[in-house]
C-alpha positions as YAML, in Angstrom:
chain: A
units: angstrom
residues:
- id: 1
  name: MET
  ca: [-0.32, -0.14, 0.04]
- id: 2
  name: ASP
  ca: [1.01, 3.35, -0.77]
- id: 3
  name: HIS
  ca: [1.00, 5.63, 2.16]
- id: 4
  name: LEU
  ca: [0.50, 9.01, 1.54]
- id: 5
  name: LYS
  ca: [2.54, 11.87, 3.67]
- id: 6
  name: HIS
  ca: [2.13, 15.23, 2.94]
- id: 7
  name: TYR
  ca: [4.11, 17.67, 4.87]
- id: 8
  name: HIS
  ca: [2.57, 20.53, 6.46]
- id: 9
  name: ILE
  ca: [4.13, 23.21, 9.07]
- id: 10
  name: HIS
  ca: [2.10, 25.92, 11.23]
- id: 11
  name: SER
  ca: [3.34, 28.22, 14.04]
- id: 12
  name: ILE
  ca: [1.26, 30.04, 16.63]
- id: 13
  name: PRO
  ca: [2.55, 32.60, 19.22]
- id: 14
  name: PHE
  ca: [3.66, 31.71, 22.57]
- id: 15
  name: LEU
  ca: [5.27, 34.32, 24.82]
- id: 16
  name: ASP
  ca: [7.96, 36.36, 22.81]
- id: 17
  name: ARG
  ca: [8.29, 33.62, 20.05]
- id: 18
  name: ASN
  ca: [6.38, 31.04, 17.96]
- id: 19
  name: LEU
  ca: [5.96, 27.62, 18.24]
- id: 20
  name: ILE
  ca: [6.19, 25.17, 15.03]
- id: 21
  name: ILE
  ca: [3.78, 22.28, 14.60]
- id: 22
  name: GLU
  ca: [4.75, 20.16, 11.68]
- id: 23
  name: GLY
  ca: [4.75, 16.79, 10.18]
- id: 24
  name: PRO
  ca: [4.62, 14.30, 9.44]
- id: 25
  name: VAL
  ca: [8.19, 14.54, 10.44]
- id: 26
  name: PRO
  ca: [11.04, 12.17, 9.37]
- id: 27
  name: ALA
  ca: [13.16, 10.23, 11.50]
- id: 28
  name: ASP
  ca: [16.43, 12.20, 10.52]
- id: 29
  name: ILE
  ca: [15.01, 15.27, 11.20]
- id: 30
  name: LEU
  ca: [13.33, 14.01, 14.63]
- id: 31
  name: SER
  ca: [16.76, 12.50, 15.54]
- id: 32
  name: GLN
  ca: [18.34, 16.43, 15.55]
- id: 33
  name: LEU
  ca: [15.90, 17.50, 17.93]
- id: 34
  name: THR
  ca: [15.44, 17.13, 21.78]
- id: 35
  name: LEU
  ca: [12.54, 16.01, 23.62]
- id: 36
  name: HIS
  ca: [11.18, 17.81, 26.36]
- id: 37
  name: PRO
  ca: [11.70, 16.15, 29.80]
- id: 38
  name: ASP
  ca: [8.33, 16.21, 30.65]
- id: 39
  name: LEU
  ca: [7.12, 14.15, 27.90]
- id: 40
  name: ASP
  ca: [7.21, 11.06, 30.19]
- id: 41
  name: ALA
  ca: [3.94, 9.72, 30.11]
- id: 42
  name: PHE
  ca: [4.65, 6.61, 28.33]
- id: 43
  name: ARG
  ca: [8.37, 6.08, 28.82]
- id: 44
  name: ARG
  ca: [11.36, 8.25, 29.85]
- id: 45
  name: PRO
  ca: [11.95, 10.86, 27.79]
- id: 46
  name: LYS
  ca: [15.27, 9.55, 26.19]
- id: 47
  name: GLU
  ca: [13.62, 6.16, 25.31]
- id: 48
  name: GLN
  ca: [10.39, 8.07, 24.20]
- id: 49
  name: HIS
  ca: [12.48, 9.92, 21.64]
- id: 50
  name: LYS
  ca: [13.87, 6.70, 20.11]
- id: 51
  name: ALA
  ca: [10.37, 5.22, 20.20]
- id: 52
  name: LEU
  ca: [9.34, 8.41, 17.93]
- id: 53
  name: ILE
  ca: [12.30, 7.97, 15.52]
- id: 54
  name: GLU
  ca: [11.54, 4.53, 14.83]
- id: 55
  name: ILE
  ca: [8.06, 5.14, 14.30]
- id: 56
  name: ALA
  ca: [8.87, 7.78, 11.68]
- id: 57
  name: ALA
  ca: [11.22, 5.30, 9.87]
- id: 58
  name: LEU
  ca: [8.28, 2.63, 9.34]
- id: 59
  name: PRO
  ca: [6.18, 2.87, 6.10]
- id: 60
  name: GLU
  ca: [2.98, 3.85, 7.73]
- id: 61
  name: GLY
  ca: [4.37, 5.77, 10.51]
- id: 62
  name: ARG
  ca: [3.71, 9.33, 10.89]
- id: 63
  name: ILE
  ca: [5.08, 11.87, 13.68]
- id: 64
  name: ILE
  ca: [3.60, 15.20, 14.19]
- id: 65
  name: ILE
  ca: [5.35, 17.30, 16.54]
- id: 66
  name: THR
  ca: [4.98, 20.72, 18.22]
- id: 67
  name: ARG
  ca: [8.46, 22.31, 18.55]
- id: 68
  name: ASP
  ca: [9.85, 25.13, 20.60]
- id: 69
  name: ASP
  ca: [13.21, 26.12, 18.72]
- id: 70
  name: ASN
  ca: [14.76, 22.46, 18.79]
- id: 71
  name: THR
  ca: [12.53, 21.01, 21.54]
- id: 72
  name: ILE
  ca: [9.92, 18.75, 20.65]
- id: 73
  name: VAL
  ca: [7.39, 19.89, 23.17]
- id: 74
  name: GLY
  ca: [4.23, 17.79, 22.49]
- id: 75
  name: TYR
  ca: [3.62, 15.02, 19.41]
- id: 76
  name: VAL
  ca: [1.17, 12.63, 18.12]
- id: 77
  name: THR
  ca: [2.05, 9.06, 16.44]
- id: 78
  name: PHE
  ca: [0.13, 6.96, 13.93]
- id: 79
  name: HIS
  ca: [1.20, 3.60, 12.99]
- id: 80
  name: TYR
  ca: [-0.03, 0.21, 12.80]
- id: 81
  name: ALA
  ca: [-1.34, -1.64, 16.16]
- id: 82
  name: ASP
  ca: [0.79, -3.44, 18.05]
- id: 83
  name: GLU
  ca: [1.31, -7.20, 16.92]
- id: 84
  name: GLN
  ca: [0.22, -8.15, 20.23]
- id: 85
  name: GLU
  ca: [-3.27, -6.57, 20.24]
- id: 86
  name: ARG
  ca: [-6.17, -7.53, 18.29]
- id: 87
  name: TRP
  ca: [-6.07, -4.73, 15.83]
- id: 88
  name: SER
  ca: [-3.39, -6.18, 14.32]
- id: 89
  name: GLN
  ca: [-4.93, -9.94, 14.01]
- id: 90
  name: GLU
  ca: [-5.90, -9.26, 10.25]
- id: 91
  name: HIS
  ca: [-2.82, -7.56, 9.05]
- id: 92
  name: MET
  ca: [-5.34, -4.85, 7.12]
- id: 93
  name: THR
  ca: [-2.86, -2.27, 5.63]
- id: 94
  name: ASP
  ca: [-5.66, 0.27, 5.90]
- id: 95
  name: LEU
  ca: [-6.14, 0.11, 9.67]
- id: 96
  name: ILE
  ca: [-3.90, 2.68, 11.39]
- id: 97
  name: GLU
  ca: [-3.92, 3.66, 15.05]
- id: 98
  name: LEU
  ca: [-3.33, 7.03, 16.40]
- id: 99
  name: GLY
  ca: [-1.31, 5.30, 19.06]
- id: 100
  name: ALA
  ca: [-0.08, 8.17, 21.80]
- id: 101
  name: ILE
  ca: [-0.67, 12.21, 22.19]
- id: 102
  name: GLU
  ca: [1.40, 14.23, 24.81]
- id: 103
  name: VAL
  ca: [2.16, 17.94, 25.57]
- id: 104
  name: ALA
  ca: [4.35, 19.18, 27.90]
- id: 105
  name: ASP
  ca: [3.14, 20.68, 30.98]
- id: 106
  name: GLU
  ca: [3.73, 24.37, 30.76]
- id: 107
  name: TYR
  ca: [2.39, 24.25, 26.94]
- id: 108
  name: ARG
  ca: [-0.79, 22.94, 27.78]
- id: 109
  name: SER
  ca: [-4.17, 24.64, 27.12]
- id: 110
  name: LEU
  ca: [-2.60, 26.32, 23.69]
- id: 111
  name: GLY
  ca: [-4.57, 23.98, 21.69]
- id: 112
  name: LEU
  ca: [-1.87, 22.29, 20.45]
- id: 113
  name: GLY
  ca: [-3.32, 18.68, 20.80]
- id: 114
  name: GLN
  ca: [-6.22, 19.72, 18.33]
- id: 115
  name: GLN
  ca: [-3.62, 21.63, 15.90]
- id: 116
  name: MET
  ca: [-1.39, 18.68, 15.68]
- id: 117
  name: ILE
  ca: [-4.20, 16.18, 15.12]
- id: 118
  name: LYS
  ca: [-5.49, 18.53, 12.42]
- id: 119
  name: THR
  ca: [-2.34, 18.95, 10.85]
- id: 120
  name: ALA
  ca: [-2.15, 14.87, 10.58]
- id: 121
  name: PHE
  ca: [-5.26, 14.63, 8.41]
- id: 122
  name: GLU
  ca: [-4.72, 18.15, 6.22]
- id: 123
  name: ASP
  ca: [-4.86, 17.34, 2.27]
- id: 124
  name: ASN
  ca: [-7.03, 14.33, 2.75]
- id: 125
  name: GLN
  ca: [-4.19, 12.40, 3.11]
- id: 126
  name: MET
  ca: [-6.04, 10.14, 5.78]
- id: 127
  name: GLU
  ca: [-8.85, 9.35, 3.79]
- id: 128
  name: GLN
  ca: [-7.65, 5.88, 2.55]
- id: 129
  name: TYR
  ca: [-7.32, 4.57, 6.27]
- id: 130
  name: ILE
  ca: [-9.61, 3.51, 9.05]
- id: 131
  name: VAL
  ca: [-8.02, 5.68, 11.83]
- id: 132
  name: PHE
  ca: [-8.53, 4.70, 15.09]
- id: 133
  name: THR
  ca: [-7.63, 5.46, 18.82]
- id: 134
  name: THR
  ca: [-8.23, 3.26, 22.01]
- id: 135
  name: GLU
  ca: [-8.75, 5.44, 25.16]
- id: 136
  name: TYR
  ca: [-7.66, 3.90, 28.68]
- id: 137
  name: TYR
  ca: [-8.22, 6.27, 31.62]
- id: 138
  name: TRP
  ca: [-4.99, 4.66, 33.21]
- id: 139
  name: HIS
  ca: [-2.95, 6.64, 30.55]
- id: 140
  name: TRP
  ca: [-4.66, 9.90, 31.56]
- id: 141
  name: ASP
  ca: [-2.66, 12.60, 33.64]
- id: 142
  name: LEU
  ca: [-5.78, 12.95, 35.91]
- id: 143
  name: LYS
  ca: [-3.30, 14.05, 38.75]
- id: 144
  name: GLY
  ca: [-1.65, 17.08, 36.56]
- id: 145
  name: SER
  ca: [-5.11, 18.31, 34.72]
- id: 146
  name: GLY
  ca: [-6.94, 18.22, 38.19]
- id: 147
  name: LEU
  ca: [-9.95, 16.58, 35.79]
- id: 148
  name: SER
  ca: [-12.41, 13.53, 37.30]
- id: 149
  name: VAL
  ca: [-12.06, 10.51, 35.03]
- id: 150
  name: TRP
  ca: [-15.12, 11.24, 33.38]
- id: 151
  name: ASP
  ca: [-14.17, 15.08, 32.52]
- id: 152
  name: TYR
  ca: [-11.09, 13.72, 30.90]
- id: 153
  name: ARG
  ca: [-13.02, 11.39, 29.00]
- id: 154
  name: LYS
  ca: [-14.98, 14.13, 27.76]
- id: 155
  name: MET
  ca: [-12.22, 16.37, 26.79]
- id: 156
  name: MET
  ca: [-10.57, 13.12, 24.65]
- id: 157
  name: GLU
  ca: [-13.66, 12.60, 23.13]
- id: 158
  name: ARG
  ca: [-13.88, 16.67, 22.00]
- id: 159
  name: LEU
  ca: [-10.34, 16.40, 20.86]
- id: 160
  name: MET
  ca: [-10.66, 13.12, 18.49]
- id: 161
  name: LYS
  ca: [-14.14, 14.83, 17.23]
- id: 162
  name: ILE
  ca: [-11.84, 17.71, 15.96]
- id: 163
  name: VAL
  ca: [-11.02, 15.16, 13.14]
- id: 164
  name: ASP
  ca: [-14.95, 13.72, 13.05]
- id: 165
  name: MET
  ca: [-13.44, 10.60, 15.34]
- id: 166
  name: GLU
  ca: [-16.61, 8.69, 16.58]
- id: 167
  name: TRP
  ca: [-17.29, 6.53, 19.62]
- id: 168
  name: TYR
  ca: [-17.78, 2.80, 18.32]
- id: 169
  name: ALA
  ca: [-18.58, -0.07, 20.11]
- id: 170
  name: THR
  ca: [-16.43, -3.21, 20.95]
- id: 171
  name: ASP
  ca: [-16.18, -6.24, 22.83]
- id: 172
  name: ASP
  ca: [-12.51, -5.70, 23.38]
- id: 173
  name: PRO
  ca: [-11.62, -6.95, 26.91]
- id: 174
  name: GLU
  ca: [-9.49, -4.11, 28.02]
- id: 175
  name: ILE
  ca: [-11.40, -1.53, 26.86]
- id: 176
  name: CYS
  ca: [-14.31, -3.27, 28.48]
- id: 177
  name: SER
  ca: [-12.61, -3.45, 31.78]
- id: 178
  name: HIS
  ca: [-13.77, 0.13, 32.43]
- id: 179
  name: PRO
  ca: [-16.82, 2.25, 31.54]
- id: 180
  name: ALA
  ca: [-14.38, 5.06, 30.90]
- id: 181
  name: ASN
  ca: [-12.55, 3.48, 28.20]
- id: 182
  name: CYS
  ca: [-13.39, 3.54, 24.81]
- id: 183
  name: LEU
  ca: [-12.66, 3.20, 21.09]
- id: 184
  name: MET
  ca: [-12.98, 5.69, 18.81]
- id: 185
  name: VAL
  ca: [-12.79, 5.69, 14.84]
- id: 186
  name: ARG
  ca: [-12.81, 7.78, 11.62]
- id: 187
  name: MET
  ca: [-13.68, 6.23, 8.40]
- id: 188
  name: GLY
  ca: [-11.66, 7.65, 5.42]
- id: 189
  name: ARG
  ca: [-13.73, 8.56, 2.80]
- id: 190
  name: ASP
  ca: [-12.24, 6.00, 0.50]
- id: 191
  name: VAL
  ca: [-12.12, 3.24, 2.67]
- id: 192
  name: PRO
  ca: [-13.44, 0.13, 0.95]
- id: 193
  name: LEU
  ca: [-16.75, -1.37, 2.23]
- id: 194
  name: SER
  ca: [-14.56, -5.00, 2.32]
- id: 195
  name: SER
  ca: [-12.17, -3.26, 4.95]
- id: 196
  name: LYS
  ca: [-15.12, -1.79, 7.03]
- id: 197
  name: GLU
  ca: [-16.47, -5.25, 7.45]
- id: 198
  name: GLN
  ca: [-13.17, -6.58, 8.27]
- id: 199
  name: PHE
  ca: [-12.87, -4.00, 10.91]
- id: 200
  name: ASP
  ca: [-16.37, -4.82, 11.98]
- id: 201
  name: HIS
  ca: [-14.99, -8.46, 12.73]
- id: 202
  name: ILE
  ca: [-11.96, -7.49, 14.64]
- id: 203
  name: ARG
  ca: [-14.28, -5.21, 16.74]
- id: 204
  name: PHE
  ca: [-16.70, -7.93, 17.74]
- id: 205
  name: GLN
  ca: [-15.29, -11.32, 18.45]
- id: 206
  name: GLN
  ca: [-17.97, -12.60, 20.45]
- id: 207
  name: ARG
  ca: [-20.36, -13.93, 18.08]
- id: 208
  name: PHE
  ca: [-23.18, -13.16, 20.35]
- id: 209
  name: MET
  ca: [-22.41, -9.50, 20.57]
- id: 210
  name: TYR
  ca: [-23.38, -9.04, 16.63]
...
């Protein structure tokens, strides 16, 4: 499958300077930048930086970043699902996961998450994909945000709806393990019916759920 990657760049004012939102950013450029030390929600910053570089090098991988000069202060990742998860079982080439989104503490409340996600979908470059994200409450920064689990869930839903992602039902055990967890999906305009049906088979694997 030919993975279209159309680079876009935007800037937004921050204090006495501009922040740069750009992507998809290639691996060689990411390797020349540094990762903000607060970006540690999923791994230690050094390990997360390495992971971003590895994802960017994948044929389907996309990294959208916000940078303050040469420091990455926010990022969004897109890639195929982990081989250990049900979403990879049927090896769909047009099923892409919005895997992680993170913004350093001092840069929050600027709308960077929205801007990065919108940048990823510019130029209709995601219309050939089913893009999904799995939201698990244990990944959310409830302490830092001061939000309840339900308010955080609403915030994440609003964020994903910026690009028309919608809540989808599933019988996935991890998602079903807590009522705040959810699956959100965007069906690209050019996704064939066969892929939509294949995705339904992945979403529901207990026959009584059909």
